N, C-alpha and C positions, 0 to 999 in steps of 0.2 A: 504494500500500500504506500509505503514511503517513496519507493521508486516511482510509483504511478503518480503520486502527488507532485513529485519533482518534475516528471515529464509534463504533467498538466501545467505546473507553474512555468516551466520553460516555454511551453507553447503559448501560454497567456502573455508572457513577457515578450515573446517574438511578435505576437499579434499587436500588442500595445506599441512596440517599437516601430512596426510597419505602419500603424495608423499615424504615428507621430513623424516618422522619417521616410516612409516608403515613397511618397510622392516626390519629395525633393531628391531622393536617390534616383528615382526613375527619370526625373527631369535632367539630373546631372549626366546620367548615362546617355540620354537622348542628345544632350548638348555636345558631349564628347564625340558621339557618333556623327552628329551633324558637322561638327568641326572637322573631323577626319575626312568625311565625304566632301566637305567644302574645300578643304586644302587640296584634295586630289583633283577636284573640279578646277580649282584655280591653277594647279600645275598643268593640267591638260590644256586649259585655255591659254596659259602663257606659252606653252609649246606651240599650239596652233597659231597664236598671234605672231610668235617669232618666226615661224615658217612662212607665214603669209608676208610678213614684212621683208624677210630675206628674199623671197621670190620676186617681190616688187622691186627691191633694190637691185637685184641681178638684172632685171629688165632695164632699169634706169641706167646702170653702168654700160650696158650694151648700146643703148640708144645714144647716150652721152658720148661714148667713144666714137661711134659712127659720125655723130654731129661734129665733134671736134676735129677728127681726122679728115673728113671730107668737106666740111663746111655746109653740109646738107641742112637746109632750113627746116624741111619737114621733120627730119630726125631730131633736130633741136627742139621743135615744138612738142614732139612726142615725149622727149626727155623731160622737158619743163612740166608737162602734164603729169608725168609719173612722179616727179619730185614733189610737186604740189600735193598729189594724192598721198604720198608717204607722210608728208607733214600733217595732212588732215586726218588720216586714219591711224597713224602711229606717232602722234606728236611727242610722246614722252620717251621714245626710243632713240638709240644712237643712230639708227638708220635715218631718222628725221633730221638729225644734225648734219649727216653727210648730204642729205638732200638739199639742205640750205647752202652747203658749200657749192654744190652744182649750180643752184639757182644764182648764187653770187657770181660764179664763173661766167654763166651765160649772159647775165646782165652786163658784166664788164665787157665781154666780147662784143656785145651789141651797143656799147657806148653809154649805157645807162649806169653811170658810176654811183649815182645817189641810191638807186635800188640795191646795187651790189653792197654799198656801205651799210645800208639798213639790215640786210641779211647777215652780214658779218658782225655788226655791232651786237645783234641779238645773240649770236653765238659767243662772242667775247664775254657778254654779261651772264650767260646761263650755262655754257658748256664746261665740262671738266677737261683736264689735260688728257690726251694730247690735242684733241680737237680745238680746244681754246687757244693753244699755242699757234696752231696752223691758221686759225681764223684771225688771230692778232696780226701775224705777219702779212696775211693777204689784205687785211683792212688797211694796214700801213701803206701797202702798194696802191690801193685805191685812193687813199687820202692824198698821196703824192700826185696822182692824176687829177685830183680835185684842187691841187695847189694849196692844200692844207698841210704844209710841210711840218709845221711846229707840232701839230697833233700826231702826225706820222712818227716824228722823232720821239715823242713822248711814249708812244706805244712800244717802240723797239729800243728804248734806252738801255734796257737790261735783257740779257739772253736767259730765259728761264730753264732751258735744257740744251745741252751741247748738240743734241740731234737737230735742233732748229737754228743753230748758230748761223749757217750759211744764209738762210732766208732772212733772219733778223738783220744781219750785218749788211746784206745786199740792199734790203729796204732802207736801212739807215744811209747807205751810200747814195741811193737814188734820191732820198729826201735832201741830203746835203748838196748833191749836184744840182737839184732843182733850185735850191736856195742860193746857188752860186759859189759855194765853198768847195772848190774842186780839190784842194789839197786834203781836206778832211774826208771828202768822198773817196779819194784814191786810197787813203788809209783804211777806210771801212771796206772797200772792195778787196783790198789785199788780205785783210783779216777774214773776210768771207771766203776767199780762195783758199787760205790756209785751213780754215775749218772744214771746207768741202773736201780738201785733199785727205784730211784725217778720216773723214766718213766715206771716202771713195765715191763722192757724188760728181756727176757730170757738171762741168763748169764752163762750157763753151761760151754761153751768153755772158756770164759773169767775167770771163777772161777778156772778151771783146770790150766790155765796159772799161775794165782796168787799162787795157792797151790803148783805148781811145784817149783816156786822160793822160797817160804817159806820153803819147804822141803829141797831144795838145800842149803839154808842158815843154816838150823838146822844141816845138815850133815857136 
């Protein structure tokens, strides 16, 4: 009888515990399960989104390459449309930032330096390295074309990463040359050449700029 009462007491205790805690326990189980399912759904969505963005970016690079190499206006317009779609559909992705770089390139190629500057400024303000570094160097180039040489020099006054030294130093040389300071421009170009040699980067255009200043000094 003692064992029976003990079993009955335990059953009653379990019943009371369930009445007091069973619902919250069930809710907790449901929430944990929902969280796990939600995380898996999120992971699946992220993978799907990444694949879609990657496919769109692949199409963009193909069209952009064709447009740049051939000067085909139709290919450029298709590339611009793809870049704008990337920014619209995947605005928080790295692909969207690369799309902005393409849009800035096409705007500059078409002589619309203000639009190019706007795209690049947005990247300088929001992107992380290394895209931020690349956008900064390109923005400096665009500002030189806009004759805003002081702003260009401010952007490239320091080199944030040795990998971008040739671009920063060349942009600095271009700004100094545009300001009329040929001696300082030649120094910047030579520093850019030295940095490019360390990285094994093609320097034909940069070398021509430096050679032009040397010839101008000799003359």
